[in-house]
N, C-alpha and C positions, 0 to 999 in steps of 0.2 A: 583964268581963271572959272568962272564965268563959264564959259564953255566945256568946262572942265566935271564942274560940276553939275550941270545939265548936263551931261554926259552919264556920272556916278547916279543919276537922281531915274534916268530913264534906261541905266540897266538893274535896276534895283527895281524895277515896277515891275519889267520883262521878269525875270525871276519870281515877283509875286504872282504875277502872271499867271504861272508854270503853277498844271494841281499837282496839291503835295501827295504822294507816292507813297502808300503805306504798307505794302508790302516790301520796301526798301530797308526801314531800317527794324533794329531788336526792336524787340515787340518788350521789354523795361520800358522801354525808352521813354513810353505813353503813360499814362496817368491813365487809370485803371478804376478808381477809384477817386469819389470825391472828397476826403485824406489821406495822407501818406500812411497814416497807422494805423492798425489796427485799435475799435473804441476801446477797448482795459488799456491799451497803453495810450490812449490818450486820456483817460481818467488817470493817468499813474502818474503820465506829467505835469497835471494842473493839477490832485493832490500831491506831490511833489512839491510844485511851485505857488501852493496853498500852506503848505511847514514851514518852509521853508519863508514864505512872507510873514506867516504867524509866529517865525521863531526872531526873525530884526524887529515886526511890530510888540515886541515880549516884553519891554516897559510900558505899555500901556492894558497888556494884562495884569498885570500885578500892579502899576495905581488902580486900574478896576477894580482886584482883587479885593485891597488895601479900603478902598473907600466904600464896599460895599459893609466890611467887617465892622470898619470908625461907621458905620451910618446904621447897623443892626446892634451897633453897643447903646450909639446914641438912644436908639427905640426903644428898649430891650430898661431904661432907665427914666427915660416918659412915661412909660408907661409900662412902669413896669407895680405889678398886682401879687399880693405874699397871700391872697388866699383866692380863692375861683368864686363867687357868686353871679346865679342863673338867674334871671326869674327877674330881673328889674333892668326899666329900664334906663336907668345913670347910666348901668353898666355893659348894660349895650349897646348905647352908647360910646364909648370907649371906648369898645372891642373892633363897635363899624369905622371911628375910628385909627383903629389899629391895623384894620387890614386893607384901609385908603394909603392909609400912610405907607405898609409894607409895599402895597401895587404900585403906586404912583416911585419908589425905588429906582423897584429892580426892573420896575420901564423903561425913566430914567438914564440904566446904568447900563443899559441896553442902547444908550447915542448913538457913542461912539460907531458899538459896529455903522451904525447905519449911516456913518460921515467916511467910515473908512469905506466901506463897499462900494455910496456916490460917486469916491472922489478916482475910481479905479476903473468909474464906467468908464469910460474911451479911448481904454488903452483895450478894453474889453472888446470896445465894439469896431475900432479898426485893428482888432487880430480873427475876432468872429469874423469881419469882412471878403479878410485875406485867406480866408477859406484853413486857418491853422487850428478849429476844436469845432462841435456845434459849442449850444449855449449850455447843455446840461452837460455838458462837462466842463467847466468851468461851474458853474453854481452847485452843483454835486459837491466837490472837495470844502465845498463853503460852509456848507450846509451840515456835512460832516466833522468835521473838526472843530463849527463850535456846538454840537452836543454838551459836547465833557464841560464845555466853558461856563455854559448857560448851565447846567445842569450843581457847579460848582459852586456858582454861586445865586443857588437856589438854596442849596445846603448850605451852608453856608449864612442867611440869611434866616432859616426856619430854625436854623439847630440854635443859632446863638438867640435869638425872641419870642420862639414858639408860647416852651414852657416856662420865662420867666416875666411873659406881656400875657399871659395864664389862659392863654384858649383851652377849648375843652382836649383829655390827648384820647379820648372811647369815640375813635373809627363812628361807633354807633350814630356821633349826634351831632 
């Protein structure tokens, strides 16, 4: 058995020692591009995958929307203003408190997205290093598909809290 094994290794070394003749091979058998498909197809594939992951995690997005709605109801009941007063220092501090609470609430509502993205990084690194797709094809669909969700959450917060807290409706202020 040892002699047969040595013979197969020697024959394998002899075969590998012969230079590769590219003229005898069909041109479609060799890779001519870094990635197997075009950039548009790479983007479409990653966009489809991201859409599938968003549908799979729809309970997270429903929970986040419900959470921001409940927190905005709490916020406008805490900072409820029936009449808007301007020029008073005490009311200014209440408005600043409402702005700070709004900013912190919307910011922390996005933390779940950060966790979901960080959990996917090992898979991304493995697929990127195996030349499945470039980094932009992974990041751009995430960014594009999160914009409508972020806008929806911000609009829910603004619609429910802006006028009830008593912020100025004039854009000039």
